[in-house]
N, C-alpha and C positions, 0 to 999 in steps of 0.2 A: 503494500500500500505505500503510495507516494504521499509524503506529508504535505498538508495544506500550508502554504506560506504566502506572505504578501507578494512575492514575486509572482507565484504560480496564478494567485487570484488575479493579478494585473494581466498576465498572459491570457487567461481564459476571458476576461472581459474585453481584451482587445480583439481577440478572436470572433467574440460574439458580436461586436461591431462590424467586423469584416464580413461575417456570414450575412448579417442583416442588410449590410450595403450591397453585397454581391446579389442576393435576392431581389432588392429593389431595382439595381440596374438592370437585371434580367428582365423584369417585367417592362421596364421603360424601354430597353432597346427592343424588345419584342413587339412593342406597339409603337414604336418610333416617338416616344414621349407623350402620346396622346392615349391615356390609359382609360378604357371604357369602365363605367361604373361598377358592372358585375365583377370585372378583373380587379378593380381596386378593393372590393370587399373580399374578393379571394385571396389578394395580397395580405390585407390585414389579418384575416383569420388564419392563415398558414405561417405568418412569419415567425410566431412564437415556436410552433412546432418544429419548423425547419431549423431555428437556432439551437433548440434543445436537442433534438436527435443528432445534429451534426457535431455539436460540442461533446455528445456522449461518445460519438465514433472517435473523435479527436483525442479524448482521454484514453480510449481504449487502445489507441495506436501510440500512446506514449509521447504525445505532442509536447507534454508539459514536464517531461523528464530532462530535456535539455534546455540549456540557455541559448537564447537566439543570438547572442554574441559570438557564439561558438559553433554555429551550424556549419556542416560539412557537406560534401557531394552526396556522401551516403545518406545524410539526414534530408537532403532534398528529394531523394527517391522515396524515402519513407513518407514524406509529407505528400507527395504526389499520389501514392498508394492510398493513404489516409483520406485524402480529399475525394479521391474517386469512389471509395467505398462508402463514404458519407452521402455522396450525391446517389448512389445506387440505393442506399438505405432510406433516403428521404423519398425518391421517386414513387414506390407504392404507397408510402405513408400518405402523401398529399394527392396523388393521382385518383387514388380509388376512394379517397375520403369523402369528396365531394361535399365541401361545407357550403358552397353556394348551389342549390339546386339548378341542373341544367348546364352548368359550367364546370370545367376541369381546367386544370393547370396545364397550359399548352407544353408539349414536348420541347418546343424551340426554347422555352424558358428555362427548363432544366437544363438544356445543353449549354445554353448561354451562361447559367449560374455557374455550371461545373467550371467552365473556362475562366469566367472572372474571379471566382473563389480560388482556383488553382493558382492563378497569378498574384492574387492579394495575399495569400498565405505564404507562399514562397518568397514574394516579393518583400514582405514585411520583415521576415527573417534575414534576407540579405541586406535589406537596408540597415538594421540594427548592427549587423557585423560590420558593414561599410562604416557606419559612423564610429563605432568603437576603434576600428583599425585606421581610420583617416587621421594624418597628423594634423592637429589643430593648428591655425595661425599662430604663430608666436610661442609654440610649444617647443620643449627641449628636444623633441625629435627632430622637428623642421630646422632647428638650428644647431643640432648636434654635429657628430663626425659623420663625414661622407664616406660611405663603404662600398667597396666593390666585391662582390662575392663570386668565387670561382666555383662553377658546378650549379647545374640548373636542374638537378635531379631531385629526389624527394627531399634530401638533406638540405639541399640549397633552397628549396621552397619553404621548408620548416624554418630555417634561419631568418630567410626575408619576411616571412609573416610574423615571426617573433619580434624581429626589429622594428617592424612597422606597428605592431600592436603595443608593446611594452616601451612607453616613452621613457622609463627610468633608466633604459640602456642608453638612451642618449647617441643612437646612431641612425643614420638614414642610408638605406641601400639605393645607390645611384646607378647601378648597373651590374650586368652578369657577365662572366666569361664562361664559355661552354665549348668543348672541342667537337661537339656535333654540328656540322655546318647547317643542318635542317633548322636549327633553332635561332639562327642569326636574325636579329631584328624582330623576333617574338618576343612577347611581353609574359613575364612570369610574376603574378602577383602585381601586375601593373608596372614592372621594372623591366627595362629593354635588355635584351641579350646583346652585347656590344660586339662580341667577335669570339674568337679562340684564344687559347694561350699562346699562340704563335704572335697573335696581335697584342700581347699584353705589354710588352715595352711601350709601343705607341700609345695605347689606351691610358697607360699610367701617366705618361707625358702629357696627353691631351686633358685629362679629366683630373688629375692631381688629387686623388682621393687621400683621405687622412689614414685609411687603413684598408688592408686587404685580408679577406677571410676565406680560408680554403674550406669549402663545404662539401668534400667528397671522402667520406670515411673509408672507402676502400681504395684510395689512392696508394700507389706504391711510394717508398721512400724516394725512389728517383724522380717520380712526378713531383712530390712535395718539394724536393731539394732544388729541382729546375725552377719552381716558382717561386721559392725563397730567394734564390740568387738574383732572379729578374727585379723582384721587388726591392732587394737590398741595394742593386745598382741604381734604382730610381728613387731611393730614400723613403720607401713606404713600408711601415711596420706591418707584419704579418701575424695572423692568428689563424687558428684551425678548429675545426670541430674534432672530436676525439675519434680515434680509430674504432674498428669494429668491436674490439674486445672491451673498449670503455663505455660503449653505449648501453645504457639501461633504460632509457626513456627516449621519447620523441621530442622532448623540448631541449632541442640542441643549443638554443642561445645561451642558455645557463651554463652549458659546458664548454663554450668557446674559451679557448685559452692560447697563449703564445705558442708558437711553433717549438716543440723541443727537439733535442738531437734524436730521440727514439723515432721521431716521425721521418726523418731523412736518411735512414741508414740503408734504404734500399730493399728492405725485406718485403716479400709478397705477404699478404695475409694468410694465415694458417687455416686450412679447412679441417675441421674435426667431426668425426662421425659420432655424433651425439648418440645416436641409437645404439651403437656398439659399446659405448663407454657406459651408457645407462644400464646395459644388459648384464654387467656384472658388478655393478655398484647399488643400483636401485633396491631399496628394500633389504640391504645388507648391513651387517656392523662392520664398519671400517676403522682402522686405527691409523693414525698419521703421527708419526715421531717427528721431532723439531717443528712442532705444529705452530710455534710462535715466530719461526724464521721467514724469511722472504718467500722461499719456495714452499715451506709446509704452510704457511697462512694462506696462500693462494690455492694450493691444493685443496684446503679446508673450504674455501669459498666456492670452488668449482664443485666439489663433491656434495656440498650442502645443496646446491641447485639441482642436483640430479636426483635427490631424495632417498638417501639411505635411511635404515631404520634408525640407526644410532651412529654418531660420530665420535670416536674417542679421540681426544687431543692430548698427546704426550709431549711435554717439554719441562726442562728443569730451569727455564729461566722464568720467574714470576710475573713481571711485568709485560713482555710479550704475549704470554698465556693469557693473563687478564684481558688484554687488549683484543686478541683475536676470539676469545670466547663471548665477550660482551658485544663485539660487532655481529657475530653470528646470531646470537639470541636477541640482542636488543633491536639491532638495526635491520637484520635480515630475516627476523621471524623464524629462525630455525632452532627449535627449543630442544632437539635431541642431541645436542652438543654435550659431551662429558669431559670437562678438563681434569687432567691428571698430572700433578707435578711429581716428576720422578726423573731419575739418571737412567737412560735407557741401557746403561751397561750393568745396572743392578739386576741380577738374574732373579733373586727372590722377589723383588718388586714387580718385575715384568711378568712373573709366573702368576702372581696374585691377580694382576690386570687380565691377562688372558684367561685365567681360570674363572673369573667373574664375568667378563663380557664376551668370550669366545669370538673375537673379531675373524670374519671370512677374508677380508682383504687387508694387507698391510703395506703402507707406504712408508718407507724408511728414509726420512730426509734429514735426520738429525746428524749433524756433523759440525766440527770445527772446519773452517774454510781458508783462513787467511795464510798465504804462503809465508810471509815473513814471520809471523807469530810461530807457524809450525817450526820453523828453523830454530827459533828460540826456545820452544817447549816441545820437544819431540815425545817425551814421555806421556804428556796429556793427549797429544794428538793420537797416539797409538792407542791409548786406552779408550778415548771417546769415539774415535772413528773405526778402528780396526776390531778391537775386542768387543765394543758394544754391537757392532754389526753381527759377529758371530753369536753373541747372546740372544740378539733378536731373531737370528735365523733359527737357532735351536729351540727356543720357546715357541716360534711360529709352527715348527714341525711337531713338537710335542702336543700342540693343543689343536692341531688339525687345521690351520690356516689354509684356505685353498689357493691364495695368491700372495706373493711376496714381491714387492717392486722396489728396488734400490735406486735412489737417485745418486748417479755418478758424475763423472766430469772428464772433459778432454785432458786434464792434466794427469790422469791415469795411464797415459800412453807414453812409453820412454820416458818415465818421470825422473825429474832432476831435483825435486824437492821432496822433503818429508812428507808434505801434504799428498802430493802425487803419488808417492810410494804407498801411502796409507790407502788412497783409494783404490789403487791397483790391487792391493790386498783385499779390499772390500769386493771388488769385482770377482776375484778368484774365489772367495767364499760363496758367493752367489752361484758361480760356474760350478763349483764342486756340489753344492747341495741340489743344484737343478739337475744334474746328470746322475743322481742316485736313484736306483729302480725301487728302493724299498720305502720311499715317502711319496705322498700324493701332492705335496704343496708344490705348486708351480713358481719357480724362482726365475725373475728376469732383472737386469739392470738397465738403465736408461742414461746414456752418456751424452752430455752436451756442454757447450762452452759457456761463456760469461753471460749472465743475465742483466739486463739493464735496470738500474735503479735498485739493486739489492744494496743491503746494508754494507758499507765499505768498499762498494764497486768503483771503479775509476771514474765513472760519470758522477757519482755521487761526490767524490774528492774534488773533481774539476768544478762542479757547481759551488762547492764552498770556497775553493780557491778564487773563483770569479768573484763572487760575493765580497770577498776580501780585498779585490783589485788586483790579485795575482801575486806572485806568478804561478802559471801552472807548471807542475813538474812531470816531466816525461823521462822514463828511465832510459830509453834508447831510441834514436829517430827512426829506426827501421822496425820497431816492434809491431806486431800485429795480433789481434784477437778476434776470436768469433763472438758475435753478440746476438742475443734474442731477448725480446721482452719476458718478463715473468709470466704473464698470463699464457703467452704463446708456448712457452717451456712446459709449463704445468699441463696444458691442454694436451700435448703430444706425450708427456709422461702418462698421463691417464689413458691416452689412446694406445700406447705400447703396452700398457697393462691389459687392455682389451685383446690386443693380438696374442699376448701369451707366449708360450715356449717353454723350454726346459733348461734352464742355466744359460740363456741367451743374452748377449748384450745388444741392445738396440741403440743406434746413433742417430740423433735428430739431425735433419738438414739445416745447418745454421747460416746458410747462403755464403757470401764471400766474405773472407776475413777483412777486418777494418784495420787500417793504420792508425795507431794511437796519436800519432802526430797530427795527422788529418782530422781526426776526432776532436782534438784539442782546439784546433783552428775552427773548426765548424761550430763548436759549443761558444767560443768567444764571439764569433760573428752573429750567431743567434741571441746573444746578450745585447746586441746592439753596439758592439765595440770591434775594433781591429786588433788582430793579433800582431804581436811585435812593436805596435804603436801605442796602443792603449793598455794592453795587457801582455807582459813577456811570457815566454815559454822557455823554461830551463831543462837542460839535459842532465840528469843526476847519476846515470850509470845503472846498469842491471843490478837488481838485488840478489842475493843468495838464493839459489834454487829456482831463479826466474828464467824462462825461456824466451828467446826472441820471437819464434813462432810455435804456436801450439798446433796440435794435429787431432784429427778426430777418429782415425783408425791406424792401426799399427802393422808393421811388419808381420807376415804369417797370418793375418786375418783375411778371411774371405768376406767380401760385402755382397750380401744378397738382398734382393728386393723384398718389400713386405706389402700387404694390401694397401698401406698407406703410402702414398708418394713422397712424403716428407720425413719418413721413418725408414732406416735400413737396419739390416741385420748383420752384426759382426759376428763371424763364426771361427772358431779356432777349437782345437782339442783342450779340454779342462786341464787343470793342474791335478797332479796325483793327490787324491783325498787324503790318504794316510801321511803322505809327506807334508802337506799343508797344515794338518792337525797338529803335527810335531813342531813345526815352525811357529805355530801361533801359541803353543805352549811355552816355549822358550821365549818368545817375545813378552808374553804375560809375566813371566818369572823376572824378566829384566826391567818390566815396568814396575812390579811390585818392589824390586830392590832400588828403584830410582836410579838405575845405572844409565845415565844419558849416553856416554861415550859408547858403551857396549851395545845399547839399543840402537844407536845410529848405524853402527859398523854391521850389526846383525840384519837390520832392516835392508840396508842397501845390497847385502850378500843374498838375502832372500829373493828379493825383487829381481835382482841381476841374474839369477841362475835358477829359474823355476823348473820342477820336475813335472813334466807334462804326462798325462795319462795317454795310453795308446788307444783310447777310444775313438773308433772311427767315426767321422762326421757323416751323417746322412747325405745321400747324393741328391744334389740339387743344382739347379743352374744358377751360377753366381756371376757377379761382374766385380772386377778388380778396378776400382777408381784409381786415378792418379793420385799420388802422394802428395800432400800439402807440402 
């Protein structure tokens, strides 16, 4: 039942007047303004019935569930159907009623009434919306910033509509740029399409807008970079609507933000098979370790959207755990989140958690990750990364988890650092467990490079350095890294879990490696300044354990395709399980003894000379990509 409000009463009253006016005009037009007396009486006696019947139909069709100022094309069709049905209902009511003996309402009156009423009802709604969206003379909008919008698609139309309607934004769209030549000189929401992006330099010089807004959520980084460079050359600030992963509503104008380096790295949008991911997560109990971290928290967000029965959040950091649990429950309305403060290396605690909640799927994202800290604290890195992974795998097998997904890294390949060596051992643990015939848990690892915006990432560091006025510190002028946004990486991690396998390593397509020096220069320019002039860049030298170029697959690995075009399978014989268990026991003893030198020596020796199983790989067609 729709509540009766002053606004709805006003709407009904206005429609009643429109119905009466349409009925009156229909009679007048039918008789050319010279209404005979019998038909005048017929009009007088049917008017009330027509108004009441048609209003009842309007209410039944939900006419008053919508504000006139927000009427859409879909609403217009609903209005047309409602008016048509109302006229059809009125027809027998007045035609066969015969309130004036010997005279009936002419069919022509009914037809004319339908036409006039349809025009009045739809026109009144359009007029209300036009008045609301029209910039008033002297308003903030009409004298605000002049904006050119790139993109005449759905997102561009939403942006233009919001800018026109919301005067607080203080912006007026003066033109559109779109690469579809058929749209040239057309008008979108009353704003003309001026040309294509090839015309953009000329258009910016001619119109001198105060701002350029990129309204193409699916635009590639290369497209955004080209537009940003053109605008920068013309001295025009650029903003953008979010990418596909950031969009959660159709009110884009509220999300328009300055262009960030993530927007211009050249990556294509990731296509995720939601149905496949949902098939193994929906309705299940899912456990995420490192739930408060960059990857873990995004995993929790995406898994919560799929709808698990219960989501177990495990982390030993109190504040990040509090934040993600509060976000899921209070902001996203997901009440099935269970926060557990615990060290994943504590076998007793993990057994208690698994015994109580019986998770079917485990995402192991808990890990220390900073290369420089690993070199200074190898004991804690081995304890938290390697030994904890072994504990989690043991407990998952003991309590019958169906899937176990390890979040790995490109630094696990040909590792030069303690961190990389630790992640190599983590991958070996997954491979060894996955190839065991006596367990049902399906183990996989997902390997990818740097994620944009994670805590302590190079982009986060560069932003802080830019905010301080520089300098930006780059360790080596030729250093490159692979980059991916956190939501993209997490979506592909979940997708890899759906693909499954037994002890396999999945490698995400990270696109082309990015030169860190170029990244630094781009970030300075996006801040509105020039590198080497406004903000300096200093070369500090590579740190201990840091490689100039990272790799995504190693020697001896065969790279096979998977059902997902952006996920590949790295295949190799697993390490010998008995040998690995012995090595882990020795490493654990060195950790307990706090023998840093002995631990580093043994770690390097173990990773450098693995004993591989003679287990044959299943025959399959594989491709061997060129090495990085």
